[in-house]
C-alpha positions in Angstrom: 0.0 0.0 0.0 1.3 3.4 -0.9 1.7 6.2 1.6 -1.1 8.7 1.3 -0.2 12.4 1.2 -2.5 15.2 1.9 -1.4 18.3 -0.1 -1.5 21.8 1.5 -1.5 25.3 0.0 2.3 25.8 0.2 2.8 22.6 -1.7 0.4 23.7 -4.4 2.1 27.1 -4.5 5.4 25.4 -5.3 3.8 23.5 -8.1 2.3 26.7 -9.7 5.7 28.3 -9.6 6.6 32.0 -10.2 6.0 34.0 -13.3 8.9 36.0 -14.7 8.4 39.5 -15.9 9.8 38.6 -19.4 7.2 35.9 -20.0 4.6 35.9 -22.8 1.4 34.0 -23.4 3.3 31.2 -25.1 5.3 30.7 -21.9 2.2 29.5 -20.1 0.9 27.2 -22.9 -1.4 26.9 -25.8 -4.0 24.5 -24.7 -7.2 23.1 -26.2 -10.6 21.9 -25.2 -12.6 19.5 -27.4 -16.3 18.9 -26.7 -19.9 19.7 -27.3 -22.8 18.1 -29.3 -26.5 18.8 -29.9 -27.4 16.4 -27.1 -25.2 18.5 -24.7 -25.5 21.9 -26.5 -22.4 23.1 -24.7 -22.9 26.8 -25.3 -22.5 28.1 -21.8 -21.0 24.9 -20.5 -18.0 24.9 -22.8 -17.6 28.6 -22.7 -17.5 28.4 -19.0 -15.0 25.6 -19.2 -12.7 27.8 -21.3 -13.2 30.5 -18.8 -12.1 28.2 -16.1 -9.0 27.3 -18.2 -8.1 31.0 -18.7 -8.7 31.8 -15.0 -6.4 28.9 -14.0 -3.5 30.5 -15.9 -3.3 29.1 -19.5 -1.6 31.4 -22.0 -4.0 30.7 -24.8 -7.1 28.5 -24.8 -8.5 27.1 -28.1 -12.1 26.0 -27.7 -13.0 23.4 -30.3 -16.6 22.3 -30.9 -18.6 20.8 -33.8 -19.2 23.4 -36.5 -23.0 23.1 -36.1 -23.0 24.5 -32.5 -20.4 27.3 -33.1 -23.0 30.0 -33.4 -24.5 29.1 -30.0 -21.1 29.0 -28.3 -19.7 32.2 -29.9 -21.6 34.8 -27.9 -20.2 33.3 -24.7 -16.5 33.2 -25.7 -14.4 36.2 -25.0 -10.7 35.5 -24.2 -10.6 32.0 -25.8 -10.3 31.4 -29.5 -13.0 29.3 -31.1 -12.5 26.7 -33.8 -15.1 24.5 -35.6 -14.5 20.8 -36.0 -16.0 18.6 -38.8 -19.3 17.1 -37.7 -22.1 14.8 -38.7 -25.5 15.9 -37.6 -23.8 17.8 -34.8 -21.5 15.1 -33.5 -17.7 15.2 -34.0 -16.5 13.6 -37.3 -13.0 12.4 -37.9 -10.8 14.1 -40.4 -7.1 13.6 -39.9 -6.0 16.6 -42.0 -8.4 18.9 -40.2 -7.4 17.6 -36.8 -3.7 18.0 -37.6 -4.4 21.7 -38.2 -6.7 22.1 -35.3 -4.3 20.6 -32.7 -1.1 22.1 -34.1 1.0 23.8 -31.4 -1.1 22.7 -28.4 0.7 21.6 -25.3 -2.3 20.1 -23.6 -5.8 19.0 -24.7 -8.9 18.0 -22.7 -11.3 15.7 -24.6 -14.7 14.3 -23.8 -16.9 17.0 -22.2 -20.3 17.0 -23.8 -19.3 15.0 -26.9 -22.1 12.5 -26.5 -21.8 8.9 -27.9 -22.8 9.3 -31.5 -19.7 10.8 -33.0 -16.3 9.5 -34.1 -15.1 9.3 -30.5 -12.9 6.3 -31.0 -11.0 7.8 -33.9 -10.5 11.0 -32.0 -9.3 9.1 -28.9 -6.9 7.0 -30.9 -5.5 10.1 -32.7 -5.1 12.1 -29.5 -3.3 9.3 -27.7 -0.8 9.2 -30.6 0.3 12.9 -30.0 3.1 13.9 -27.7 0.9 16.1 -25.5 -0.7 16.1 -22.1 -4.1 14.7 -22.6 -7.0 15.0 -20.1 -9.8 12.6 -20.7 -13.3 13.1 -19.2 -16.9 12.1 -19.6 -17.7 10.3 -22.8 -14.0 10.0 -23.7 -13.7 7.8 -20.6 -16.7 5.8 -21.7 -15.1 5.2 -25.1 -11.8 4.3 -23.5 -13.4 1.7 -21.3 -14.1 -0.4 -24.3 -10.7 0.1 -25.8 -8.2 0.1 -22.9 -5.6 -1.4 -25.2 -5.1 2.0 -26.7 -3.2 3.0 -23.6 -0.5 0.4 -24.3 1.3 2.3 -27.1 0.2 5.9 -26.3 2.5 8.8 -26.9 0.4 11.2 -24.8 0.9 11.8 -21.1 -2.6 10.9 -19.9 -4.7 12.2 -17.0 -8.0 10.3 -16.5 -10.7 12.0 -14.4 -13.4 9.4 -13.7 -16.0 9.5 -11.0 -16.8 6.2 -9.3 -19.3 5.0 -12.0 -16.9 5.8 -14.8 -14.1 4.1 -13.0 -16.3 1.0 -12.6 -16.6 0.9 -16.4 -12.9 1.5 -17.0 -11.7 -1.1 -14.5 -14.5 -3.6 -14.9 -15.0 -3.6 -11.1 -18.3 -3.3 -9.3 -18.9 0.0 -7.6 -19.2 -1.8 -4.2 -15.7 -3.4 -4.7 -14.2 -0.1 -5.6 -15.6 1.7 -2.6 -14.3 -1.1 -0.3 -10.7 -0.2 -1.3 -10.6 2.8 -3.5 -7.0 3.7 -3.0 -5.8 0.2 -3.8 -7.9 -0.1 -7.0 -7.0 3.4 -8.2 -3.3 2.8 -7.6 -3.4 -0.6 -9.3 -5.1 0.8 -12.4 -2.8 3.8 -12.7 0.3 1.6 -12.4 -1.0 -1.0 -14.9 -1.8 1.5 -17.6 0.9 4.1 -16.8 -1.5 7.0 -16.4 -2.3 9.7 -13.8 -5.7 9.0 -12.3 -8.0 11.3 -10.4 -10.7 9.2 -8.9 -13.4 11.8 -8.2 -15.4 11.5 -5.0 -16.1 13.6 -1.9 -12.3 13.1 -1.2 -10.6 12.6 -4.6 -7.7 10.1 -4.9 -4.9 11.2 -7.2 -2.3 8.6 -8.1 0.3 7.7 -10.7 0.6 4.1 -9.5 3.5 4.9 -7.1 2.4 7.9 -5.0 -1.1 8.8 -3.7 -2.4 12.2 -2.8 -5.8 12.5 -1.1 -7.5 15.8 -1.9 -9.7 17.0 0.9 -10.7 20.3 -0.5 -14.2 20.9 -1.9 -17.8 20.9 -0.7 -21.1 19.0 -1.3 -22.3 22.1 -3.2 -20.1 21.0 -6.0 -22.2 17.9 -6.5 -23.9 19.4 -9.5 -23.8 19.3 -13.3 -20.7 20.8 -14.8 -18.4 20.5 -11.9 -16.3 17.9 -13.6 -16.1 20.1 -16.7 -14.7 22.9 -14.5 -12.1 20.5 -13.1 -11.1 19.5 -16.7 -10.7 23.2 -17.6 -8.5 23.9 -14.6 -6.3 20.8 -15.3 -5.9 21.8 -18.9 -4.7 25.2 -18.0 -2.1 24.0 -15.5 -0.9 21.4 -18.0 0.1 24.3 -20.2 2.8 25.5 -17.8 3.5 22.7 -15.3 5.7 19.9 -16.5 4.7 16.9 -14.4 1.2 15.5 -15.2 1.0 14.2 -11.6 1.7 17.7 -10.3 -1.0 19.0 -12.7 -3.5 16.6 -11.3 -2.7 17.3 -7.7 -2.8 21.1 -8.1 -5.9 21.0 -10.3 -8.0 19.0 -7.9 -6.8 21.2 -5.0 -7.6 24.5 -6.7 -11.0 23.2 -7.9 -11.9 22.3 -4.4 -10.7 25.5 -2.8 -12.6 27.5 -5.4 -15.7 25.5 -4.6 -15.3 26.2 -0.9 -14.9 30.0 -1.6 -18.0 29.9 -3.9 -20.0 28.3 -1.2 -19.2 31.0 1.3 -20.1 33.6 -1.3 -23.3 31.7 -1.8 -24.2 32.3 1.8 -23.3 28.7 2.6 -26.3 27.6 0.5 -25.2 24.2 -0.8 -28.6 23.6 -2.5 -28.4 26.5 -4.9 -24.7 26.3 -5.7 -23.9 25.7 -9.4 -20.7 24.9 -11.3 -20.3 28.5 -12.6 -20.1 29.6 -9.0 -16.9 27.6 -8.7 -15.5 29.2 -11.9 -16.2 32.6 -10.5 -14.1 31.8 -7.4 -11.0 30.4 -9.2 -9.2 33.7 -9.1 -9.7 34.0 -5.3 -8.7 30.4 -4.8 -5.4 31.0 -6.6 -4.9 34.3 -4.8 -5.3 32.5 -1.5 -2.8 29.8 -2.5 -0.2 32.4 -3.7 -0.5 34.3 -0.5 0.0 31.2 1.7 
């Protein structure tokens, strides 16, 4: 059994590092977010996700959605750039030439948020895993991966998986009850076997690379709402643009997301019932300020 470490603010501050005066936007990473579909319209959701990515410190965020939902997303996008992907009836369609252009120059990509299950998810996943990037997989990307775990065997990408318990059950083939009986053991074994960084999302998230385990205790029950996982993916993608170690990215991202949620709850008059994911996004700035001043 691995030793379990509980990160604190000073540890996260060291991960984030200092920003030199002679830096430019490229210093902090060109990153991308791939998601959206008619089933999950993605307008505010994905725009909010890109906002989370910018607030968490990315130099440039490229938001990539199916062409058919671009017009609904566009009014909500300010700082991020927006790029339309080939689609079929609103779901992502695979085109290797287009993807080569779309992903060019990106240091990190998050894939899976709101893509649904009717597009060319497998082809996208296979292509992304072949790139020498940091790759954050969430939502339906995880569901696609669960049927094709062999794709992890020869990957070039440095992969961060972000499943909740149900998604991890599909990935691992284990019953939820068995996972909950020894979550650290099962998370660690999976990460080690497949050489990935795993964030097993729960009320206390487990972050492991198969050798080391961090237990994230930040957060609040008010974050148990639609879109919270998307916010985490946005934060992770940002940090992956300027932090070298994917394991450090995962630890810092989970911690910042939780602190932002705690701050959002206070600003919401401790009303856990009415809290929504965009409240957490609005508190990212204060969360990072709190960490930097620790």
